[in-house]
N, C-alpha and C positions, 0 to 999 in steps of 0.2 A: 384609359388603360384597363384591361380586363383584370378582374381579381385573380390573384395567383395563390394557390394553396401553399401553406408552409410545409416544409419537409419534416414531418414528425418522426422519421426514421432515426434521427439523432438520439432521441430518448431511448430507443431500443438498444442502440449501440452503446450508450452510456451504461445501461443496465448490464449488458453483456460484459463490458469491461469491469464493472464492479463485481460481478460474479467471478470473473477470473482472478480478481484481487483476493476475494474471500478464499478461493480455492488455493491459491499460491500461499497465502498466510497459513492455512490449515496444514499444508504440506510442510511448511517451514517448522511449525510446532512439532510435527511428527518427527522431523529430522533431529531436533534437539532433544526429543523424548527418547528416541531410539536410533542412535548413530549407526547401528548394524545395518540399517537399510539405506545408508548414505548414498550409494551410487544410483540406486533406482529412484530414490526421492529427489535427488538433484536433477536427474533426467526428466522426471515428471514436472518439476518446477520449470525447467527450461522449455518444455513443451507448452505449458501455460503461458510463459513469457512470449513465445513465438506467436501464439494465438492473439495475445494482447497487442503485439506489434501490428499484426494484420488488421485488427479492429481499429487501431489508432490510424493506420494508413487509410482505411476505408472512410473514417470520419473526415480526415483532411481532404481526401479526394472529393468527398460529398460536399464539403464546404465550397469547393471551387465550382461544382456543378449546379448547386442549388440557387434558384432565383430568389427565393424567400426562405429565410431560416427562422426557426422558432425562438432562437436566442441570438444575441450578437455573435457574429462570426468569431470575434476575438475570444469570447467567453466559451464557445464550443471548443475551439482549439485549446484554450487553457485547461478546461476540465479534462478533456481526453488526454492531454499531455501529462497532467499531474497524476491521473489515475495510472497511466502507463509507467510513470516514473517510480511509483510505489512498487509496482510489480518488478521493474528492473532492479530495484534495491533488494527486494526479496531474493531474486535470482542471484544477484551479486553476493549476498550473504551466504546463500547455499553453496555457491561455487568456491567461496573462501573456505568454508567448512570442509569441502572436498580437497582443496589444495593443502589444507593443514592436516589431512588424514584424521579427521575428528573421530575419536573412539570413546570419549568421556562425556558423561552427562553432567552438566553443571546447572544447579537450580536457578541462578539468575538468568541464564540464557533461556531456560524453559519459561520463566516468568515473563521475560520480555517478549518472547515469541507468542505467549498466550495473550498478552496485552495487545499485540498486533492483530491477532485473530479477532479479539473483541472490537478493536478499532475498525477492522475491515467490515464487520457486520453493521456497525453504525454508518459507515460510508455507503454500504449497499442499501440500507434503509433510506438514507437521505437521497441517494441517486434515484431510487425507485419512486420517491415522492417529491421529486425536485420542484414540482409545481405547487407544493403545499409548504408555504414558508414556515409555519409553526413546526411541522415535523422536521424540516431541515435544520431549524435553529435548535430544536431539542437535541438532535443527534450531534450537531456541532458542539454544543455545550458538553455532551458526554465525551466527545473526542478530545476536547481540551483537558478534561479531568484525567482521561487515560494517558495523555501526553505527560502530565505532571506526575502521575503514578509511575510511568516508565522512567522519567528523569530520576526519581528517588531510587528505583531499583538499580539503574545504571550507575549512579554515583556511589551507592553502597558496594556494588560489584567491583568497580574500579578500585575503591579503597581497599577492599579485601584482597585484590590481586597483589597489592604491594605490601601486604602485611607480612612480617617475619622475614624469612630469607627465601623468597620464591625463586623458582627456576626461570631464568630470563626468557628462555624460549616459550615457556608456558604463558608468561606475562605478555609477550609480543602477540602470540596467537590469540589469546582470549581478549586482550584489549581491542584488537582488530575486529573480532566478532561482536563484542559488545558495542563498539562504535557503529558498526553497520546496522545492528539491530536498533540502536537509538536513532540513527539517520532515517531508517525506514519509518519509525514512529513519528518523527518530526515531519516527514513528507505526508503522512496521513493527516496531520494537522493542517498542512498546506492545502490538501484536498478539501478539508472542512471549510477553510477560509474562502476558497473559490466557490464552493457550493452555497455558502451563506451569502456571498456577494451577488451571485447569479440570482438566487431566490429573492433577495430584496429588490433587485432591479426589475424583476419580472412579476412581482406580486401585484 
């Protein structure tokens, strides 16, 4: 049987997805820093989400066409899907902010969005160096630390929501937004776990 080259294009597609993740995370932070730009920022995040969907679709189609893949087909599908899921959660958080007609800046939301930005940078770094196990593991460790930092901010924020005699509608609105922000950060850790597993298997 003739030697068949591996389809290395998958690595480029992963990097493009990771860049979209970093971009969507940065836009989300801007939304919580300045809600006056809500509609344009939500639209910009939606555009990035569409681009990520297209990239994910390309990855899946390419898996079906490739004779030889550089990673296990299941791992390629898993990583692309998990990256796309983070971007979907960012988009879902932004759309909820729009549905709730967000006008107020709250520090915990800014902090959580900022942690997501930092997490996205570590994901991008790990994806870019997916063939280098040490770099992937270093970034995975940082992502786990960030997830714990986010948990602490989230729990404090939820506790503060219920302090005193809060407006029930404000509690509902902000609990939903904090939940979505935490879900997004949890999904970043799932990406880290996938990257670490793939890196170990292919080292």
